C-alpha positions as CSV (number, residue, x, y, z in Angstrom):
1,X,85.1,28.8,68.4
2,X,86.0,28.8,72.1
3,X,87.6,32.0,73.3
4,X,89.7,32.9,76.4
5,X,90.7,36.5,77.0
6,X,93.0,38.4,79.4
7,X,94.0,42.1,79.5
8,X,96.1,44.1,81.9
9,X,97.5,47.6,82.1
10,X,101.3,48.0,82.3
11,X,101.1,48.8,86.0
12,X,98.3,49.2,88.5
13,X,98.6,53.0,88.2
14,X,98.1,52.9,84.4
15,X,94.9,53.2,82.4
16,X,94.7,50.2,80.1
17,X,94.7,51.4,76.6
18,X,94.4,47.9,75.1
19,X,91.0,46.2,74.6
20,X,89.6,42.9,73.4
21,X,86.2,42.4,71.7
22,X,84.6,39.1,71.0
23,X,81.4,37.8,69.6
24,X,80.0,34.6,68.0
25,X,81.6,35.5,64.7
26,X,84.8,37.4,65.5
27,X,87.6,38.3,68.0
28,X,89.5,41.6,68.0
29,X,92.4,43.1,70.0
30,X,93.3,46.7,69.8
31,X,96.4,48.4,71.2
32,X,95.9,52.1,71.8
33,X,98.8,54.4,71.1
34,X,99.9,56.1,74.3
35,X,100.2,59.9,74.3
36,X,103.5,61.5,75.4
37,X,104.0,61.8,79.2
38,X,103.6,65.6,78.8
39,X,99.9,65.1,77.9
40,X,97.3,66.0,80.5
41,X,96.3,63.3,82.9
42,X,93.1,61.3,82.6
43,X,93.7,60.0,79.1
44,X,93.0,63.3,77.3
45,X,95.0,63.8,74.2
46,X,95.8,67.4,75.1
47,X,95.8,70.6,73.2
48,X,98.4,69.5,70.7
49,X,96.1,66.8,69.3
50,X,92.9,68.9,69.1
51,X,91.0,65.9,70.7
52,X,89.5,65.8,74.1
53,X,88.4,62.2,74.0
54,X,91.6,60.3,74.5
55,X,93.0,56.9,73.6
56,X,90.7,54.6,75.8
57,X,87.6,56.3,74.3
58,X,88.9,55.8,70.8
59,X,89.8,52.1,71.4
60,X,86.4,51.3,72.9
61,X,84.4,53.0,70.1
62,X,86.6,51.6,67.3
63,X,86.5,48.1,68.6
64,X,82.7,48.1,69.2
65,X,82.0,49.5,65.8
66,X,84.4,47.1,64.1
67,X,82.8,44.1,65.8
68,X,79.4,45.2,64.6
69,X,80.4,45.9,61.0
70,X,82.3,42.6,60.7
71,X,79.1,40.7,61.4
72,X,78.2,41.5,57.8
73,X,79.9,38.7,55.9
74,X,79.5,40.5,52.6
75,X,82.0,43.1,53.8
76,X,85.7,42.2,53.7
77,X,87.5,42.9,57.0
78,X,89.4,45.8,55.4
79,X,86.1,47.3,54.2
80,X,84.7,46.9,57.8
81,X,87.8,48.6,59.3
82,X,87.7,51.4,56.7
83,X,84.1,52.1,57.7
84,X,84.8,51.8,61.4
85,X,87.6,54.3,61.3
86,X,85.4,56.7,59.3
87,X,82.5,56.3,61.7
88,X,84.6,56.9,64.8
89,X,86.4,59.9,63.2
90,X,82.9,61.4,62.6
91,X,82.1,61.1,66.3
92,X,85.0,63.5,67.1
93,X,83.6,66.3,65.0
94,X,81.0,67.6,67.5
95,X,83.6,68.7,70.0
96,X,87.1,68.1,68.4
97,X,89.0,68.9,65.3
98,X,91.5,66.1,65.2
99,X,93.4,65.6,62.0
100,X,96.2,63.2,61.1
101,X,98.5,62.6,62.8
102,X,97.2,64.5,65.9
103,X,94.5,62.1,67.1
104,X,94.2,58.9,69.1
105,X,95.2,55.7,67.3
106,X,95.3,52.0,67.7
107,X,96.7,48.8,66.2
108,X,94.2,46.2,65.1
109,X,94.3,42.4,64.9
110,X,91.2,40.3,64.3
111,X,89.8,37.1,63.0
112,X,86.3,36.4,61.7
113,X,84.5,33.1,61.2
114,X,82.6,33.1,57.9
115,X,81.0,29.7,57.2
116,X,83.9,27.3,56.9
117,X,86.4,30.0,56.4
118,X,88.5,32.1,58.8
119,X,89.3,35.7,57.7
120,X,92.0,37.7,59.4
121,X,93.3,41.3,59.4
122,X,96.3,42.8,61.1
123,X,97.1,46.5,61.0
124,X,100.4,47.6,62.6
125,X,102.3,45.7,65.3
126,X,99.8,43.5,67.0
127,X,100.2,39.8,66.2
128,X,98.1,37.0,65.0
129,X,99.5,33.5,65.6
130,X,97.8,30.6,63.7
131,X,98.5,27.0,64.6
132,X,97.9,25.1,61.4
133,X,98.7,21.7,62.7
134,X,101.0,19.7,60.4
135,X,101.5,22.8,58.2
136,X,103.1,24.6,61.2
137,X,102.7,27.9,62.9
138,X,102.1,31.1,60.9
139,X,102.7,34.5,62.5
140,X,101.2,37.6,61.0
141,X,102.3,41.0,62.1
142,X,103.4,44.3,60.4
143,X,106.9,45.0,61.7
144,X,107.2,48.5,60.1
145,X,106.4,50.3,63.3
146,X,108.6,48.0,65.4
147,X,111.5,48.5,63.0
148,X,111.1,52.2,63.2
149,X,110.9,52.1,67.0
150,X,114.0,49.9,67.4
151,X,116.0,52.0,65.0
152,X,115.2,55.2,66.8
153,X,115.5,53.8,70.3
154,X,118.9,52.3,69.5
155,X,120.1,55.6,68.1
156,X,118.9,57.5,71.1
157,X,120.6,55.0,73.5
158,X,123.9,55.0,71.6
159,X,125.5,57.1,74.3
160,X,124.1,55.0,77.2
161,X,120.9,55.1,79.2
162,X,119.4,58.6,79.2
163,X,119.2,60.6,82.4
164,X,115.5,61.2,81.7
165,X,113.8,58.2,80.2
166,X,110.4,59.9,80.2
167,X,111.8,62.7,78.0
168,X,113.3,60.1,75.6
169,X,109.9,58.3,75.3
170,X,108.2,61.7,74.7
171,X,110.7,62.6,71.9
172,X,110.4,59.3,70.2
173,X,106.7,59.2,70.5
174,X,106.4,62.6,68.8
175,X,108.7,61.4,66.0
176,X,106.5,58.4,65.3
177,X,103.4,60.5,65.4
178,X,104.8,62.5,62.6
179,X,105.4,59.3,60.5
180,X,101.8,58.0,61.1
181,X,99.7,57.1,58.1
182,X,102.4,58.1,55.6
183,X,103.9,56.0,52.8
184,X,107.4,56.7,54.2
185,X,106.2,55.8,57.8
186,X,103.6,53.3,59.0
187,X,99.9,52.7,58.9
188,X,97.6,52.5,61.9
189,X,93.9,53.1,62.7
190,X,93.3,56.7,63.6
191,X,91.4,59.3,61.5
192,X,92.5,58.1,58.0
193,X,90.2,55.3,56.8
194,X,92.6,54.5,53.9
195,X,94.9,53.0,56.5
196,X,92.6,49.9,56.4
197,X,93.8,49.2,52.8
198,X,97.3,48.8,54.1
199,X,96.4,46.0,56.6
200,X,97.6,42.5,56.2
201,X,94.6,40.3,55.3
202,X,93.9,36.7,54.3
203,X,91.6,33.8,54.6
204,X,92.0,30.1,55.3
205,X,89.8,27.1,56.0
206,X,88.8,26.7,59.6
207,X,89.3,23.0,59.3
208,X,93.1,23.7,59.0
209,X,93.3,25.9,62.1
210,X,93.8,24.3,65.5
211,X,94.4,27.5,67.6
212,X,94.6,31.2,67.0
213,X,96.1,33.8,69.3
214,X,95.6,37.6,69.0
215,X,98.2,39.6,71.0
216,X,99.1,43.2,71.5
217,X,102.8,43.8,71.5
218,X,102.9,44.0,75.3
219,X,101.7,40.4,75.3
220,X,104.0,39.0,72.7
221,X,107.2,40.1,74.4
222,X,108.3,36.7,75.7
223,X,108.8,35.7,72.0
224,X,109.5,38.7,69.9
225,X,111.4,40.9,72.4
226,X,112.8,38.7,75.1
227,X,113.3,35.6,72.9
228,X,112.5,33.3,75.9
229,X,109.6,31.4,74.2
230,X,108.9,30.1,70.8
231,X,105.5,30.8,69.3
232,X,104.6,27.2,69.8
233,X,105.5,27.4,73.5
234,X,103.4,30.6,73.8
235,X,100.4,28.9,72.3
236,X,100.9,26.0,74.7
237,X,101.0,28.4,77.6
238,X,97.8,30.0,76.5
239,X,96.0,26.7,76.0
240,X,97.2,24.9,79.2
241,X,97.7,27.8,81.7
242,X,95.5,30.6,80.2
243,X,96.1,34.1,78.9
244,X,96.4,35.6,82.4
245,X,99.4,33.3,83.1
246,X,101.1,34.5,79.9
247,X,100.8,38.1,81.0
248,X,102.0,37.3,84.6
249,X,105.0,35.5,83.2
250,X,105.8,38.6,81.0
251,X,105.6,40.9,84.1
252,X,108.1,38.6,85.9
253,X,110.6,38.9,83.2
254,X,110.1,42.6,82.7
255,X,110.9,43.2,86.4
256,X,114.4,41.6,85.9
257,X,115.2,44.5,83.5
258,X,113.8,47.7,85.0
259,X,116.3,50.0,83.3
260,X,115.5,48.5,79.8
261,X,119.1,47.9,79.0
262,X,119.1,44.2,78.4
263,X,116.0,44.4,76.2
264,X,115.7,48.0,74.9
265,X,112.0,49.0,74.7
266,X,109.9,52.1,75.2
267,X,108.3,51.0,78.5
268,X,109.4,48.7,81.2
269,X,105.8,47.3,81.4
270,X,103.3,47.7,78.6
271,X,99.6,47.1,78.4
272,X,99.0,43.5,77.4
273,X,96.0,41.8,75.9
274,X,95.5,38.3,74.6
275,X,92.7,36.4,72.9
276,X,93.0,32.6,72.4
277,X,90.6,31.0,70.0
278,X,90.3,27.2,69.8
279,X,88.4,25.4,67.1
280,X,86.7,22.1,67.4
281,X,88.0,19.4,65.1
């Protein structure tokens, strides 16, 4: 498995809350959930969350732990994620009292090589794109959060662009936090290990996979938000130009719509992370 990785914050002033983790057996991308703009600077979750660690801390610890646990091929990926969420939640307890939904969170997308098999897991709205050759391209993502976000954003923008976009984002982010890890909302990695049981999982033979791409939602925009590329074209861009070129192209398009009116979205620029895995014939 040959891997190429790129990750970038939304702007140079932002802290990158995405992360990628790779090893001989697995590749993982995590997209940390941003706190509302009213939260204290420096990545702290603020008093409302009860957590002093912040999203980047959570993403780093969850990804590292998940990579370690997934090396045990006797564990399913959902079992590994369940344990990783539980382990990182336990790290909070010395200094914090976070409880759902008031704690850092992250989406998860990962693949794992297990002998001649390739396991995958996707939790929330990061994407896995599998090039299966003659069988075609398979895209795996949980659109529940995206559907909620688009519904609420469109409703909020029904009367035109708001005078205070930051206040809009804060209001919608708070709403989505209240729906986190609930049967009537959406599931995401945070402090509830049971969320792992709601991930999309599966296994295929490595011999059937030509390429696989793991993308946070900030890196998949050229396809699923802007509709300017197909998934096949995105994979070709990654293979021939590299993951950094995909992110650069995304930034170019984002700058043509700074008010977010042509393509409604929470942020003009979002953190973007890509892992491309290529498999030998």
